[in-house]
CHARMM-style PDB file with segment names, atoms N, HN, CA, C and O in Angstrom:
ATOM      1  N   CYS     1     194.760 131.584 122.157  1.00  0.00      PROA
ATOM      2  CA  CYS     1     195.366 130.436 122.815  1.00  0.00      PROA
ATOM      3  C   CYS     1     194.336 129.349 123.074  1.00  0.00      PROA
ATOM      4  O   CYS     1     194.606 128.169 122.850  1.00  0.00      PROA
ATOM      5  N   LEU     2     193.157 129.740 123.544  1.00  0.00      PROA
ATOM      6  HN  LEU     2     192.938 130.699 123.725  1.00  0.00      PROA
ATOM      7  CA  LEU     2     192.145 128.742 123.879  1.00  0.00      PROA
ATOM      8  C   LEU     2     191.657 127.991 122.650  1.00  0.00      PROA
ATOM      9  O   LEU     2     191.260 126.830 122.747  1.00  0.00      PROA
ATOM     10  N   ALA     3     191.684 128.643 121.502  1.00  0.00      PROA
ATOM     11  HN  ALA     3     192.006 129.586 121.423  1.00  0.00      PROA
ATOM     12  CA  ALA     3     191.232 127.999 120.278  1.00  0.00      PROA
ATOM     13  C   ALA     3     192.278 127.051 119.692  1.00  0.00      PROA
ATOM     14  O   ALA     3     191.942 126.147 118.927  1.00  0.00      PROA
ATOM     15  N   HSD     4     193.553 127.258 120.055  1.00  0.00      PROA
ATOM     16  HN  HSD     4     193.826 127.992 120.676  1.00  0.00      PROA
ATOM     17  CA  HSD     4     194.628 126.494 119.425  1.00  0.00      PROA
ATOM     18  C   HSD     4     195.436 125.635 120.384  1.00  0.00      PROA
ATOM     19  O   HSD     4     196.253 124.828 119.939  1.00  0.00      PROA
ATOM     20  N   MET     5     195.230 125.786 121.680  1.00  0.00      PROA
ATOM     21  HN  MET     5     194.567 126.441 122.041  1.00  0.00      PROA
ATOM     22  CA  MET     5     196.007 125.036 122.665  1.00  0.00      PROA
ATOM     23  C   MET     5     195.068 124.168 123.502  1.00  0.00      PROA
ATOM     24  O   MET     5     193.882 124.469 123.633  1.00  0.00      PROA
ATOM     25  N   ASP     6     195.604 123.106 124.055  1.00  0.00      PROA
ATOM     26  HN  ASP     6     196.567 122.862 123.948  1.00  0.00      PROA
ATOM     27  CA  ASP     6     194.833 122.241 124.945  1.00  0.00      PROA
ATOM     28  C   ASP     6     194.931 122.827 126.350  1.00  0.00      PROA
ATOM     29  O   ASP     6     195.832 122.478 127.113  1.00  0.00      PROA
ATOM     30  N   VAL     7     194.001 123.719 126.687  1.00  0.00      PROA
ATOM     31  HN  VAL     7     193.270 124.003 126.067  1.00  0.00      PROA
ATOM     32  CA  VAL     7     194.003 124.415 127.972  1.00  0.00      PROA
ATOM     33  C   VAL     7     192.921 123.814 128.856  1.00  0.00      PROA
ATOM     34  O   VAL     7     191.777 123.654 128.430  1.00  0.00      PROA
ATOM     35  N   VAL     8     193.289 123.481 130.093  1.00  0.00      PROA
ATOM     36  HN  VAL     8     194.218 123.610 130.439  1.00  0.00      PROA
ATOM     37  CA  VAL     8     192.332 122.920 131.052  1.00  0.00      PROA
ATOM     38  C   VAL     8     192.335 123.807 132.290  1.00  0.00      PROA
ATOM     39  O   VAL     8     193.396 124.184 132.788  1.00  0.00      PROA
ATOM     40  N   PHE     9     191.148 124.138 132.783  1.00  0.00      PROA
ATOM     41  HN  PHE     9     190.286 123.831 132.379  1.00  0.00      PROA
ATOM     42  CA  PHE     9     191.007 124.954 133.986  1.00  0.00      PROA
ATOM     43  C   PHE     9     190.462 124.095 135.118  1.00  0.00      PROA
ATOM     44  O   PHE     9     189.505 123.345 134.930  1.00  0.00      PROA
ATOM     45  N   HSD    10     191.075 124.208 136.299  1.00  0.00      PROA
ATOM     46  HN  HSD    10     191.853 124.818 136.452  1.00  0.00      PROA
ATOM     47  CA  HSD    10     190.624 123.474 137.477  1.00  0.00      PROA
ATOM     48  C   HSD    10     189.253 124.003 137.886  1.00  0.00      PROA
ATOM     49  O   HSD    10     189.068 125.211 138.037  1.00  0.00      PROA
ATOM     50  N   LYS    11     188.287 123.092 138.065  1.00  0.00      PROA
ATOM     51  HN  LYS    11     188.437 122.111 137.942  1.00  0.00      PROA
ATOM     52  CA  LYS    11     186.889 123.467 138.298  1.00  0.00      PROA
ATOM     53  C   LYS    11     186.700 124.376 139.520  1.00  0.00      PROA
ATOM     54  O   LYS    11     185.923 125.330 139.456  1.00  0.00      PROA
ATOM     55  N   THR    12     187.386 124.101 140.616  1.00  0.00      PROA
ATOM     56  HN  THR    12     188.017 123.327 140.669  1.00  0.00      PROA
ATOM     57  CA  THR    12     187.184 124.916 141.829  1.00  0.00      PROA
ATOM     58  C   THR    12     188.229 126.023 141.978  1.00  0.00      PROA
ATOM     59  O   THR    12     187.904 127.125 142.420  1.00  0.00      PROA
ATOM     60  N   LYS    13     189.463 125.739 141.617  1.00  0.00      PROA
ATOM     61  HN  LYS    13     189.726 124.844 141.257  1.00  0.00      PROA
ATOM     62  CA  LYS    13     190.501 126.755 141.767  1.00  0.00      PROA
ATOM     63  C   LYS    13     190.358 127.889 140.755  1.00  0.00      PROA
ATOM     64  O   LYS    13     190.868 128.987 140.977  1.00  0.00      PROA
ATOM     65  N   CYS    14     189.681 127.631 139.668  1.00  0.00      PROA
ATOM     66  HN  CYS    14     189.267 126.739 139.487  1.00  0.00      PROA
ATOM     67  CA  CYS    14     189.496 128.651 138.615  1.00  0.00      PROA
ATOM     68  C   CYS    14     188.031 129.058 138.478  1.00  0.00      PROA
ATOM     69  O   CYS    14     187.613 129.512 137.413  1.00  0.00      PROA
ATOM     70  N   GLU    15     187.248 128.899 139.546  1.00  0.00      PROA
ATOM     71  HN  GLU    15     187.588 128.530 140.411  1.00  0.00      PROA
ATOM     72  CA  GLU    15     185.816 129.157 139.426  1.00  0.00      PROA
ATOM     73  C   GLU    15     185.508 130.601 139.036  1.00  0.00      PROA
ATOM     74  O   GLU    15     184.539 130.844 138.317  1.00  0.00      PROA
ATOM     75  N   HSD    16     186.313 131.567 139.494  1.00  0.00      PROA
ATOM     76  HN  HSD    16     187.100 131.370 140.077  1.00  0.00      PROA
ATOM     77  CA  HSD    16     186.075 132.968 139.132  1.00  0.00      PROA
ATOM     78  C   HSD    16     186.374 133.202 137.644  1.00  0.00      PROA
ATOM     79  O   HSD    16     185.648 133.926 136.963  1.00  0.00      PROA
ATOM     80  N   LEU    17     187.433 132.589 137.162  1.00  0.00      PROA
ATOM     81  HN  LEU    17     188.022 132.001 137.716  1.00  0.00      PROA
ATOM     82  CA  LEU    17     187.768 132.708 135.744  1.00  0.00      PROA
ATOM     83  C   LEU    17     186.696 132.044 134.882  1.00  0.00      PROA
ATOM     84  O   LEU    17     186.279 132.604 133.868  1.00  0.00      PROA
ATOM     85  N   ILE    18     186.254 130.869 135.277  1.00  0.00      PROA
ATOM     86  HN  ILE    18     186.592 130.414 136.101  1.00  0.00      PROA
ATOM     87  CA  ILE    18     185.212 130.168 134.522  1.00  0.00      PROA
ATOM     88  C   ILE    18     183.928 131.000 134.511  1.00  0.00      PROA
ATOM     89  O   ILE    18     183.250 131.082 133.486  1.00  0.00      PROA
ATOM     90  N   PHE    19     183.593 131.617 135.652  1.00  0.00      PROA
ATOM     91  HN  PHE    19     184.144 131.550 136.484  1.00  0.00      PROA
ATOM     92  CA  PHE    19     182.420 132.495 135.699  1.00  0.00      PROA
ATOM     93  C   PHE    19     182.581 133.640 134.712  1.00  0.00      PROA
ATOM     94  O   PHE    19     181.675 133.923 133.927  1.00  0.00      PROA
ATOM     95  N   ASP    20     183.736 134.298 134.751  1.00  0.00      PROA
ATOM     96  HN  ASP    20     184.471 134.068 135.388  1.00  0.00      PROA
ATOM     97  CA  ASP    20     183.981 135.413 133.830  1.00  0.00      PROA
ATOM     98  C   ASP    20     183.890 134.965 132.377  1.00  0.00      PROA
ATOM     99  O   ASP    20     183.278 135.644 131.552  1.00  0.00      PROA
ATOM    100  N   MET    21     184.491 133.836 132.065  1.00  0.00      PROA
ATOM    101  HN  MET    21     184.989 133.285 132.735  1.00  0.00      PROA
ATOM    102  CA  MET    21     184.496 133.362 130.680  1.00  0.00      PROA
ATOM    103  C   MET    21     183.085 133.054 130.188  1.00  0.00      PROA
ATOM    104  O   MET    21     182.802 133.187 128.997  1.00  0.00      PROA
ATOM    105  N   ASN    22     182.210 132.650 131.082  1.00  0.00      PROA
ATOM    106  HN  ASN    22     182.439 132.543 132.049  1.00  0.00      PROA
ATOM    107  CA  ASN    22     180.833 132.341 130.705  1.00  0.00      PROA
ATOM    108  C   ASN    22     179.911 133.551 130.720  1.00  0.00      PROA
ATOM    109  O   ASN    22     178.848 133.514 130.101  1.00  0.00      PROA
ATOM    110  N   ASN    23     180.290 134.632 131.415  1.00  0.00      PROA
ATOM    111  HN  ASN    23     181.154 134.662 131.919  1.00  0.00      PROA
ATOM    112  CA  ASN    23     179.350 135.727 131.639  1.00  0.00      PROA
ATOM    113  C   ASN    23     179.776 137.110 131.171  1.00  0.00      PROA
ATOM    114  O   ASN    23     178.919 137.949 130.892  1.00  0.00      PROA
ATOM    115  N   VAL    24     181.071 137.371 131.078  1.00  0.00      PROA
ATOM    116  HN  VAL    24     181.767 136.690 131.304  1.00  0.00      PROA
ATOM    117  CA  VAL    24     181.530 138.708 130.692  1.00  0.00      PROA
ATOM    118  C   VAL    24     181.252 138.931 129.207  1.00  0.00      PROA
ATOM    119  O   VAL    24     181.487 138.049 128.381  1.00  0.00      PROA
ATOM    120  N   LYS    25     180.759 140.098 128.887  1.00  0.00      PROA
ATOM    121  HN  LYS    25     180.568 140.814 129.558  1.00  0.00      PROA
ATOM    122  CA  LYS    25     180.418 140.460 127.502  1.00  0.00      PROA
ATOM    123  C   LYS    25     181.481 141.403 126.942  1.00  0.00      PROA
ATOM    124  O   LYS    25     182.215 142.050 127.688  1.00  0.00      PROA
ATOM    125  N   THR    26     181.546 141.466 125.619  1.00  0.00      PROA
ATOM    126  HN  THR    26     180.949 140.941 125.012  1.00  0.00      PROA
ATOM    127  CA  THR    26     182.471 142.394 124.967  1.00  0.00      PROA
ATOM    128  C   THR    26     181.690 143.521 124.304  1.00  0.00      PROA
ATOM    129  O   THR    26     180.519 143.376 123.953  1.00  0.00      PROA
ATOM    130  N   MET    27     182.366 144.631 124.147  1.00  0.00      PROA
ATOM    131  HN  MET    27     183.317 144.749 124.431  1.00  0.00      PROA
ATOM    132  CA  MET    27     181.807 145.793 123.472  1.00  0.00      PROA
ATOM    133  C   MET    27     182.073 145.639 121.967  1.00  0.00      PROA
ATOM    134  O   MET    27     182.878 144.793 121.577  1.00  0.00      PROA
ATOM    135  N   PRO    28     181.423 146.429 121.125  1.00  0.00      PROA
ATOM    136  CA  PRO    28     181.654 146.337 119.669  1.00  0.00      PROA
ATOM    137  C   PRO    28     183.119 146.504 119.256  1.00  0.00      PROA
ATOM    138  O   PRO    28     183.543 145.967 118.233  1.00  0.00      PROA
ATOM    139  N   ASP    29     183.895 147.254 120.059  1.00  0.00      PROA
ATOM    140  HN  ASP    29     183.551 147.690 120.891  1.00  0.00      PROA
ATOM    141  CA  ASP    29     185.311 147.449 119.721  1.00  0.00      PROA
ATOM    142  C   ASP    29     186.204 146.308 120.219  1.00  0.00      PROA
ATOM    143  O   ASP    29     187.419 146.347 120.025  1.00  0.00      PROA
ATOM    144  N   GLY    30     185.611 145.292 120.862  1.00  0.00      PROA
ATOM    145  HN  GLY    30     184.624 145.261 121.020  1.00  0.00      PROA
ATOM    146  CA  GLY    30     186.379 144.149 121.348  1.00  0.00      PROA
ATOM    147  C   GLY    30     186.802 144.253 122.800  1.00  0.00      PROA
ATOM    148  O   GLY    30     187.287 143.276 123.370  1.00  0.00      PROA
ATOM    149  N   SER    31     186.630 145.417 123.411  1.00  0.00      PROA
ATOM    150  HN  SER    31     186.236 146.211 122.948  1.00  0.00      PROA
ATOM    151  CA  SER    31     186.987 145.569 124.822  1.00  0.00      PROA
ATOM    152  C   SER    31     185.922 144.903 125.698  1.00  0.00      PROA
ATOM    153  O   SER    31     184.805 144.645 125.248  1.00  0.00      PROA
ATOM    154  N   LEU    32     186.279 144.633 126.940  1.00  0.00      PROA
ATOM    155  HN  LEU    32     187.186 144.842 127.306  1.00  0.00      PROA
ATOM    156  CA  LEU    32     185.334 144.016 127.862  1.00  0.00      PROA
ATOM    157  C   LEU    32     184.351 145.059 128.387  1.00  0.00      PROA
ATOM    158  O   LEU    32     184.722 146.205 128.640  1.00  0.00      PROA
ATOM    159  N   LYS    33     183.106 144.653 128.545  1.00  0.00      PROA
ATOM    160  HN  LYS    33     182.805 143.722 128.340  1.00  0.00      PROA
ATOM    161  CA  LYS    33     182.083 145.552 129.078  1.00  0.00      PROA
ATOM    162  C   LYS    33     182.270 145.662 130.584  1.00  0.00      PROA
ATOM    163  O   LYS    33     182.052 144.698 131.318  1.00  0.00      PROA
ATOM    164  N   LYS    34     182.680 146.853 131.043  1.00  0.00      PROA
ATOM    165  HN  LYS    34     182.858 147.636 130.447  1.00  0.00      PROA
ATOM    166  CA  LYS    34     182.937 147.091 132.465  1.00  0.00      PROA
ATOM    167  C   LYS    34     182.361 148.441 132.881  1.00  0.00      PROA
ATOM    168  O   LYS    34     183.035 149.219 133.556  1.00  0.00      PROA
ATOM    169  N   THR    35     181.147 148.720 132.494  1.00  0.00      PROA
ATOM    170  HN  THR    35     180.599 148.088 131.946  1.00  0.00      PROA
ATOM    171  CA  THR    35     180.551 150.017 132.802  1.00  0.00      PROA
ATOM    172  C   THR    35     179.964 150.076 134.204  1.00  0.00      PROA
ATOM    173  O   THR    35     179.745 151.165 134.733  1.00  0.00      PROA
ATOM    174  N   ASP    36     179.703 148.917 134.820  1.00  0.00      PROA
ATOM    175  HN  ASP    36     179.880 148.032 134.391  1.00  0.00      PROA
ATOM    176  CA  ASP    36     179.109 148.866 136.159  1.00  0.00      PROA
ATOM    177  C   ASP    36     179.887 147.886 137.025  1.00  0.00      PROA
ATOM    178  O   ASP    36     179.608 146.687 137.006  1.00  0.00      PROA
ATOM    179  N   ARG    37     180.859 148.382 137.781  1.00  0.00      PROA
ATOM    180  HN  ARG    37     181.086 149.356 137.796  1.00  0.00      PROA
ATOM    181  CA  ARG    37     181.723 147.516 138.599  1.00  0.00      PROA
ATOM    182  C   ARG    37     180.963 146.798 139.709  1.00  0.00      PROA
ATOM    183  O   ARG    37     181.500 145.859 140.297  1.00  0.00      PROA
ATOM    184  N   THR    38     179.732 147.206 140.015  1.00  0.00      PROA
ATOM    185  HN  THR    38     179.296 147.968 139.536  1.00  0.00      PROA
ATOM    186  CA  THR    38     178.966 146.502 141.042  1.00  0.00      PROA
ATOM    187  C   THR    38     178.333 145.220 140.489  1.00  0.00      PROA
ATOM    188  O   THR    38     177.954 144.340 141.262  1.00  0.00      PROA
ATOM    189  N   ALA    39     178.217 145.106 139.177  1.00  0.00      PROA
ATOM    190  HN  ALA    39     178.525 145.820 138.549  1.00  0.00      PROA
ATOM    191  CA  ALA    39     177.656 143.909 138.546  1.00  0.00      PROA
ATOM    192  C   ALA    39     178.749 142.846 138.421  1.00  0.00      PROA
ATOM    193  O   ALA    39     179.784 143.108 137.808  1.00  0.00      PROA
ATOM    194  N   PRO    40     178.546 141.664 138.981  1.00  0.00      PROA
ATOM    195  CA  PRO    40     179.574 140.613 138.900  1.00  0.00      PROA
ATOM    196  C   PRO    40     179.983 140.271 137.465  1.00  0.00      PROA
ATOM    197  O   PRO    40     181.125 139.881 137.221  1.00  0.00      PROA
ATOM    198  N   THR    41     179.064 140.415 136.528  1.00  0.00      PROA
ATOM    199  HN  THR    41     178.137 140.731 136.726  1.00  0.00      PROA
ATOM    200  CA  THR    41     179.390 140.085 135.131  1.00  0.00      PROA
ATOM    201  C   THR    41     180.206 141.173 134.450  1.00  0.00      PROA
ATOM    202  O   THR    41     180.629 141.008 133.306  1.00  0.00      PROA
ATOM    203  N   GLN    42     180.431 142.290 135.147  1.00  0.00      PROA
ATOM    204  HN  GLN    42     180.087 142.425 136.077  1.00  0.00      PROA
ATOM    205  CA  GLN    42     181.210 143.379 134.548  1.00  0.00      PROA
ATOM    206  C   GLN    42     182.493 143.680 135.320  1.00  0.00      PROA
ATOM    207  O   GLN    42     183.217 144.611 134.969  1.00  0.00      PROA
ATOM    208  N   GLN    43     182.779 142.917 136.351  1.00  0.00      PROA
ATOM    209  HN  GLN    43     182.190 142.161 136.636  1.00  0.00      PROA
ATOM    210  CA  GLN    43     184.026 143.151 137.082  1.00  0.00      PROA
ATOM    211  C   GLN    43     185.212 142.603 136.302  1.00  0.00      PROA
ATOM    212  O   GLN    43     186.223 143.288 136.150  1.00  0.00      PROA
ATOM    213  N   ALA    44     185.100 141.404 135.819  1.00  0.00      PROA
ATOM    214  HN  ALA    44     184.279 140.848 135.943  1.00  0.00      PROA
ATOM    215  CA  ALA    44     186.057 140.801 134.877  1.00  0.00      PROA
ATOM    216  C   ALA    44     187.506 140.776 135.349  1.00  0.00      PROA
ATOM    217  O   ALA    44     188.421 140.787 134.526  1.00  0.00      PROA
ATOM    218  N   ASP    45     187.728 140.744 136.650  1.00  0.00      PROA
ATOM    219  HN  ASP    45     186.984 140.735 137.319  1.00  0.00      PROA
ATOM    220  CA  ASP    45     189.100 140.740 137.162  1.00  0.00      PROA
ATOM    221  C   ASP    45     189.849 139.459 136.802  1.00  0.00      PROA
ATOM    222  O   ASP    45     191.017 139.510 136.418  1.00  0.00      PROA
ATOM    223  N   ALA    46     189.192 138.326 136.923  1.00  0.00      PROA
ATOM    224  HN  ALA    46     188.243 138.284 137.235  1.00  0.00      PROA
ATOM    225  CA  ALA    46     189.864 137.050 136.636  1.00  0.00      PROA
ATOM    226  C   ALA    46     190.195 136.928 135.152  1.00  0.00      PROA
ATOM    227  O   ALA    46     191.286 136.486 134.791  1.00  0.00      PROA
ATOM    228  N   ILE    47     189.272 137.311 134.306  1.00  0.00      PROA
ATOM    229  HN  ILE    47     188.386 137.670 134.598  1.00  0.00      PROA
ATOM    230  CA  ILE    47     189.533 137.201 132.869  1.00  0.00      PROA
ATOM    231  C   ILE    47     190.594 138.216 132.423  1.00  0.00      PROA
ATOM    232  O   ILE    47     191.358 137.945 131.497  1.00  0.00      PROA
ATOM    233  N   ASP    48     190.643 139.376 133.076  1.00  0.00      PROA
ATOM    234  HN  ASP    48     190.022 139.596 133.829  1.00  0.00      PROA
ATOM    235  CA  ASP    48     191.713 140.340 132.791  1.00  0.00      PROA
ATOM    236  C   ASP    48     193.070 139.726 133.096  1.00  0.00      PROA
ATOM    237  O   ASP    48     194.015 139.876 132.321  1.00  0.00      PROA
ATOM    238  N   THR    49     193.163 139.038 134.223  1.00  0.00      PROA
ATOM    239  HN  THR    49     192.395 138.916 134.852  1.00  0.00      PROA
ATOM    240  CA  THR    49     194.414 138.398 134.624  1.00  0.00      PROA
ATOM    241  C   THR    49     194.800 137.302 133.632  1.00  0.00      PROA
ATOM    242  O   THR    49     195.969 137.185 133.263  1.00  0.00      PROA
ATOM    243  N   ALA    50     193.834 136.507 133.203  1.00  0.00      PROA
ATOM    244  HN  ALA    50     192.884 136.602 133.503  1.00  0.00      PROA
ATOM    245  CA  ALA    50     194.113 135.441 132.234  1.00  0.00      PROA
ATOM    246  C   ALA    50     194.568 136.029 130.901  1.00  0.00      PROA
ATOM    247  O   ALA    50     195.505 135.519 130.287  1.00  0.00      PROA
ATOM    248  N   ARG    51     193.919 137.086 130.454  1.00  0.00      PROA
ATOM    249  HN  ARG    51     193.158 137.500 130.953  1.00  0.00      PROA
ATOM    250  CA  ARG    51     194.319 137.730 129.191  1.00  0.00      PROA
ATOM    251  C   ARG    51     195.746 138.274 129.300  1.00  0.00      PROA
ATOM    252  O   ARG    51     196.538 138.145 128.366  1.00  0.00      PROA
ATOM    253  N   TYR    52     196.064 138.872 130.429  1.00  0.00      PROA
ATOM    254  HN  TYR    52     195.421 138.976 131.188  1.00  0.00      PROA
ATOM    255  CA  TYR    52     197.423 139.376 130.656  1.00  0.00      PROA
ATOM    256  C   TYR    52     198.419 138.210 130.589  1.00  0.00      PROA
ATOM    257  O   TYR    52     199.450 138.309 129.923  1.00  0.00      PROA
ATOM    258  N   TYR    53     198.110 137.120 131.272  1.00  0.00      PROA
ATOM    259  HN  TYR    53     197.272 137.040 131.812  1.00  0.00      PROA
ATOM    260  CA  TYR    53     198.992 135.952 131.278  1.00  0.00      PROA
ATOM    261  C   TYR    53     199.243 135.454 129.849  1.00  0.00      PROA
ATOM    262  O   TYR    53     200.391 135.271 129.446  1.00  0.00      PROA
ATOM    263  N   PHE    54     198.169 135.237 129.091  1.00  0.00      PROA
ATOM    264  HN  PHE    54     197.236 135.386 129.418  1.00  0.00      PROA
ATOM    265  CA  PHE    54     198.337 134.720 127.732  1.00  0.00      PROA
ATOM    266  C   PHE    54     199.109 135.697 126.851  1.00  0.00      PROA
ATOM    267  O   PHE    54     199.942 135.278 126.047  1.00  0.00      PROA
ATOM    268  N   ASN    55     198.847 136.977 126.991  1.00  0.00      PROA
ATOM    269  HN  ASN    55     198.170 137.318 127.644  1.00  0.00      PROA
ATOM    270  CA  ASN    55     199.554 137.971 126.178  1.00  0.00      PROA
ATOM    271  C   ASN    55     201.022 138.077 126.534  1.00  0.00      PROA
ATOM    272  O   ASN    55     201.847 138.331 125.656  1.00  0.00      PROA
ATOM    273  N   VAL    56     201.373 137.890 127.794  1.00  0.00      PROA
ATOM    274  HN  VAL    56     200.704 137.683 128.507  1.00  0.00      PROA
ATOM    275  CA  VAL    56     202.772 138.002 128.219  1.00  0.00      PROA
ATOM    276  C   VAL    56     203.545 136.706 127.973  1.00  0.00      PROA
ATOM    277  O   VAL    56     204.632 136.725 127.395  1.00  0.00      PROA
ATOM    278  N   PHE    57     202.982 135.587 128.411  1.00  0.00      PROA
ATOM    279  HN  PHE    57     202.099 135.571 128.881  1.00  0.00      PROA
ATOM    280  CA  PHE    57     203.734 134.342 128.386  1.00  0.00      PROA
ATOM    281  C   PHE    57     203.526 133.507 127.129  1.00  0.00      PROA
ATOM    282  O   PHE    57     204.223 132.513 126.929  1.00  0.00      PROA
ATOM    283  N   HSD    58     202.590 133.891 126.288  1.00  0.00      PROA
ATOM    284  HN  HSD    58     202.024 134.699 126.450  1.00  0.00      PROA
ATOM    285  CA  HSD    58     202.358 133.159 125.044  1.00  0.00      PROA
ATOM    286  C   HSD    58     202.310 134.119 123.854  1.00  0.00      PROA
ATOM    287  O   HSD    58     201.633 133.851 122.862  1.00  0.00      PROA
ATOM    288  N   ALA    59     203.014 135.214 123.955  1.00  0.00      PROA
ATOM    289  HN  ALA    59     203.565 135.432 124.760  1.00  0.00      PROA
ATOM    290  CA  ALA    59     202.997 136.242 122.907  1.00  0.00      PROA
ATOM    291  C   ALA    59     203.464 135.681 121.562  1.00  0.00      PROA
ATOM    292  O   ALA    59     202.860 135.981 120.532  1.00  0.00      PROA
ATOM    293  N   ASN    60     204.505 134.890 121.554  1.00  0.00      PROA
ATOM    294  HN  ASN    60     204.996 134.646 122.391  1.00  0.00      PROA
ATOM    295  CA  ASN    60     205.007 134.329 120.291  1.00  0.00      PROA
ATOM    296  C   ASN    60     203.966 133.419 119.651  1.00  0.00      PROA
ATOM    297  O   ASN    60     203.761 133.467 118.438  1.00  0.00      PROA
ATOM    298  N   PHE    61     203.317 132.599 120.448  1.00  0.00      PROA
ATOM    299  HN  PHE    61     203.484 132.559 121.433  1.00  0.00      PROA
ATOM    300  CA  PHE    61     202.266 131.725 119.926  1.00  0.00      PROA
ATOM    301  C   PHE    61     201.123 132.548 119.352  1.00  0.00      PROA
ATOM    302  O   PHE    61     200.599 132.235 118.283  1.00  0.00      PROA
ATOM    303  N   LEU    62     200.739 133.600 120.064  1.00  0.00      PROA
ATOM    304  HN  LEU    62     201.165 133.854 120.932  1.00  0.00      PROA
ATOM    305  CA  LEU    62     199.634 134.434 119.603  1.00  0.00      PROA
ATOM    306  C   LEU    62     199.971 135.133 118.276  1.00  0.00      PROA
ATOM    307  O   LEU    62     199.113 135.254 117.401  1.00  0.00      PROA
ATOM    308  N   LYS    63     201.199 135.581 118.136  1.00  0.00      PROA
ATOM    309  HN  LYS    63     201.895 135.482 118.847  1.00  0.00      PROA
ATOM    310  CA  LYS    63     201.614 136.236 116.890  1.00  0.00      PROA
ATOM    311  C   LYS    63     201.548 135.265 115.712  1.00  0.00      PROA
ATOM    312  O   LYS    63     201.160 135.650 114.609  1.00  0.00      PROA
ATOM    313  N   LEU    64     201.924 134.011 115.945  1.00  0.00      PROA
ATOM    314  HN  LEU    64     202.239 133.698 116.842  1.00  0.00      PROA
ATOM    315  CA  LEU    64     201.917 133.012 114.883  1.00  0.00      PROA
ATOM    316  C   LEU    64     200.504 132.629 114.450  1.00  0.00      PROA
ATOM    317  O   LEU    64     200.302 132.221 113.306  1.00  0.00      PROA
ATOM    318  N   ASN    65     199.531 132.753 115.340  1.00  0.00      PROA
ATOM    319  HN  ASN    65     199.696 133.085 116.269  1.00  0.00      PROA
ATOM    320  CA  ASN    65     198.174 132.277 115.059  1.00  0.00      PROA
ATOM    321  C   ASN    65     197.162 133.388 114.852  1.00  0.00      PROA
ATOM    322  O   ASN    65     195.961 133.160 115.000  1.00  0.00      PROA
ATOM    323  N   ARG    66     197.616 134.576 114.517  1.00  0.00      PROA
ATOM    324  HN  ARG    66     198.591 134.761 114.398  1.00  0.00      PROA
ATOM    325  CA  ARG    66     196.672 135.678 114.241  1.00  0.00      PROA
ATOM    326  C   ARG    66     196.337 135.744 112.802  1.00  0.00      PROA
ATOM    327  OT1 ARG    66     195.560 136.606 112.389  1.00  0.00      PROA
TER     328      ARG     66
END
């Protein structure tokens, strides 16, 4: 969605999501690296919520652009 849609995030209201998007890493299988929940870069709660939102509410768009 982010690559194909004009998505804008509010700088202060989405600060946790923006942090996650800039800092969370992925594993070789594509999953998010969450081996240490005490590390802020591995909690990934905001990005999990955003991924859920895009997968649920933009599923048709995602299917068309895969």
